[in-house]
C-alpha positions, 0 to 999 in steps of 0.5 A: 101445099098452097098449090100456087107455084112461083117462078122467080127470075133475076137477070144478072148484071142488070145494074152494070148493063144500065150503067154501061150498055143501056141498049142491052137493057132495051134488048132484054126488055124486048125479049121479056115482052115476047116470051111464050109465057104471055100467050098462056092464060094459066099464068100471070107475069110481073116484071119490075127492074131486073126481076120477073115473077110468073105464077098460076092464079088458079090453084092446083087441085091435083097432082096432074095440075101440079105437074102441068104448072111445074112443066110449063114454068120450067119451059118458060125459063127454058124459053128465056135462056134460049132467047138470051143465048148469044147476047151475054146475058144470063139469069138465075131463077128459083121455082118454088111453091107457097103463099103468094098474093097479087092484086090491084089497088086504085093506083098500084099493084100489090104482090107479096108472100112467103113464096116470094120471100123464100125465092128471093132469099134463096136466089141470092145465095146460089153461086151459079146461073140457071134454074133451081127447083125446090126439090119438094116439087121435083116429083112433078117434073116431067121432061127435064133432067135434074141433079141435086144442087144442095139440100133444098134445090135441084138444078134443072138442065134447060138444054133438052136438045143436048139431052136428046143428043146424048140419048140417041148417040150414047155419048159417042161422037162424032155420030154418023146418023143424020136423022139425029139432027132432027131429034135435037134441033136446038143443039147449035143454040145450046152449044153456043150457051155452053161456049159462052159459059166456058168463056166467062168461066175462064176470061171474065174479069170479075171473080164473082162472075167467073165463079157463077159460070164455073159452077154452071159449067161443072154441073153441065160437065158432070151431066154431059162429060164426053160432050163437054170434053169434046166441045172444049177440046175443039173450040165448040165446033159443031163438026166435032159432034156430027161432022162438017155439015152438022146443023148447018141450017140451024146454025145459020138461023141462030146467027140471024136471030142473034143479029136481029137482036143486035138490030134491036140494040141499034134501033134503041141506040138511034132512039137514044141519040135522037132523044139526046138531040131533042133534050139539047134543043129544049135546053138551048131554048 
């Protein structure tokens, strides 16, 4: 092992966003700029167009440090999925290990390596959304559920609250113990994510996009069979899991956060109009 791990993230549908909804592009970049990864000195982040790379500059020297790096890199993908929820923006990501170099020259930054080539090649071939972990390093995963996707990669479930919910309820819904909500606080977000995946699987006009979401839905349905069945049968109502008041405060907070993201869109739209007027005045001169 080279002991350098690389998280390769591709924001899906980026070209269509640029052409059809530049406000959403601004929202995506504002989310990327605010991710938890930037608060962590053990990692470096590179962003260019629709691609984000995160890696550990200091090489891992033990299995403990390898577990540490894999743990946090998965959490960074989890953070991104959480923040994109409700905005109909998705990503496909690969987490692998290998040679990767990143250094500045006088006027440009250089980044290249075998790990980058492998991640880029693999990511383009996966007909799904979500995070895929090179299964050679799955033994370093600590806290996330995995399932084998193919001979090379495992799918990572970035929905730990749903995992906790299944653990505490035994997959029996609706539950009656209100304390369960405290153990799985992000269920509203993760149910909303599943709802959007299910909607795209059924209703997106693009066959390619429908296929990606169908693959993802199948992975979640196999892991959470009773939960996904109940949600899809009940229009993804939180009440179907825990009763009429389940996660009420958390659900309201989620809606506020999603709307605040749309306010970023609105501000960018206002900037675009102002910029267009300025260009028009300059052209008239």
